[in-house]
C-alpha positions in Angstrom: 33.1 5.5 31.4 29.5 5.9 32.4 29.5 9.4 30.7 30.8 8.0 27.4 28.2 5.3 27.3 25.4 7.8 28.0 26.7 10.1 25.3 26.8 7.3 22.8 23.3 6.2 23.7 22.1 9.8 23.4 23.8 10.2 20.1 22.3 7.0 18.7 18.8 8.2 19.9 19.3 11.6 18.2 20.4 10.0 14.9 17.4 7.6 15.0 15.0 10.4 15.6 16.4 12.5 12.9 16.4 9.7 10.4 12.7 9.0 11.2 11.9 12.6 10.3 13.4 12.4 6.8 11.1 12.3 3.8 7.5 12.7 4.8 8.1 15.4 7.4 4.9 17.3 6.6 2.9 14.1 6.0 3.0 14.5 2.2 4.5 11.4 0.5 7.6 11.8 -1.6 6.9 12.2 -5.3 6.6 9.0 -7.3 8.5 8.6 -10.5 6.3 8.2 -13.6 6.8 8.9 -17.3 4.8 11.5 -19.1 3.5 8.7 -21.3 2.1 6.9 -18.3 0.5 10.0 -16.9 -1.2 10.8 -20.2 -2.3 7.2 -20.6 -3.7 7.3 -17.1 -5.7 10.4 -17.9 -7.1 8.7 -21.0 -7.9 5.5 -19.1 -9.7 7.3 -16.3 -12.0 8.7 -19.0 -12.3 5.4 -20.8 -13.4 3.4 -17.8 -15.9 6.1 -16.7 -14.3 6.8 -13.3 -15.8 10.3 -13.4 -19.3 8.7 -13.2 -18.5 8.3 -9.5 -15.5 10.5 -8.7 -14.5 14.1 -9.2 -11.2 14.0 -11.1 -9.4 17.2 -12.1 -8.3 17.2 -15.7 -10.9 14.6 -16.8 -13.8 16.3 -18.7 -17.2 15.5 -17.1 -15.6 13.8 -14.0 -17.5 15.8 -11.4 -19.6 13.2 -9.6 -19.8 12.9 -5.9 -20.9 9.3 -5.5 -17.3 8.3 -4.6 -14.6 10.4 -3.0 -12.9 13.2 -5.1 -9.6 12.1 -6.4 -7.8 15.5 -6.5 -4.4 15.6 -4.8 -4.4 11.9 -4.3 -0.6 12.0 -3.8 -1.3 13.7 -0.4 -3.5 11.0 0.9 -2.4 8.8 3.7 -4.8 5.9 3.0 -6.5 4.3 0.1 -10.2 3.3 0.8 -9.6 4.2 4.5 -7.6 1.0 5.1 -4.5 0.7 2.8 -1.4 2.8 3.1 -1.1 5.0 0.1 1.6 3.2 -2.0 1.7 2.5 -5.7 1.4 -1.2 -5.2 -1.7 -0.8 -3.0 -3.3 1.7 -5.4 -2.7 -0.6 -8.4 -4.3 -3.5 -6.6 -7.2 -1.4 -5.4 -7.9 -0.1 -9.0 -7.6 -3.7 -10.4 -9.8 -5.5 -7.9 -11.3 -3.4 -5.1 -13.6 -6.2 -4.1 -10.7 -8.4 -3.1 -9.6 -5.8 -0.6 -13.0 -4.7 0.7 -15.9 -7.0 -0.4 -18.3 -4.4 0.8 -17.0 -1.5 -1.3 -19.3 0.1 -3.8 -16.3 0.5 -6.2 -16.8 -2.0 -9.0 -14.2 -4.3 -10.6 -14.0 -2.8 -14.1 -11.5 -5.3 -15.5 -8.6 -2.9 -15.5 -5.3 -4.6 -16.3 -2.2 -4.2 -14.1 -0.5 -2.0 -16.7 -3.6 0.2 -17.0 -3.9 0.4 -13.2 -0.3 1.5 -13.0 -0.9 4.3 -15.5 -4.1 5.4 -13.7 -2.0 5.5 -10.5 0.7 7.5 -12.3 -2.0 10.1 -13.2 -3.4 10.3 -9.7 0.0 10.5 -8.0 1.3 13.1 -10.3 2.1 16.6 -8.8 0.3 19.6 -10.4 3.4 21.0 -12.2 3.0 18.7 -15.2 -0.7 19.3 -15.5 -0.6 23.1 -14.8 1.7 23.5 -17.7 -1.0 22.1 -19.8 -3.8 24.2 -18.4 -5.4 21.8 -15.9 -6.4 23.0 -12.4 -5.7 20.6 -9.5 -6.9 22.5 -6.5 -6.1 20.7 -3.3 -8.0 22.9 -0.9 
């Protein structure tokens, strides 16, 4: 009886550990679904709002500043602004109103709407395959 209880507990532990390892095994978040329209819109909005005046953003002409962090391979990041877990909801809120999350941030509130922020997030989260087919380089090194 004691042996069966031990085996059941051990089996439950193994299943728990294995399920914890699914998905982000290598630390890279799972791909986020986004339409091609949202991704293209996000690219346009990044240029429109002048995000490249502070950030380096692959695929955005002239977006090669180093005042803020580079935004290449954003989908691989663990945190947004060093404090929020890298989720679509958090990124959308950060893009819309960074001061509400960190009053001391240098990132300005540019009046980006929720829909626009979601499209910008779609562009930043998108894996290179879509953009590489269109001739953009998204070096993650």
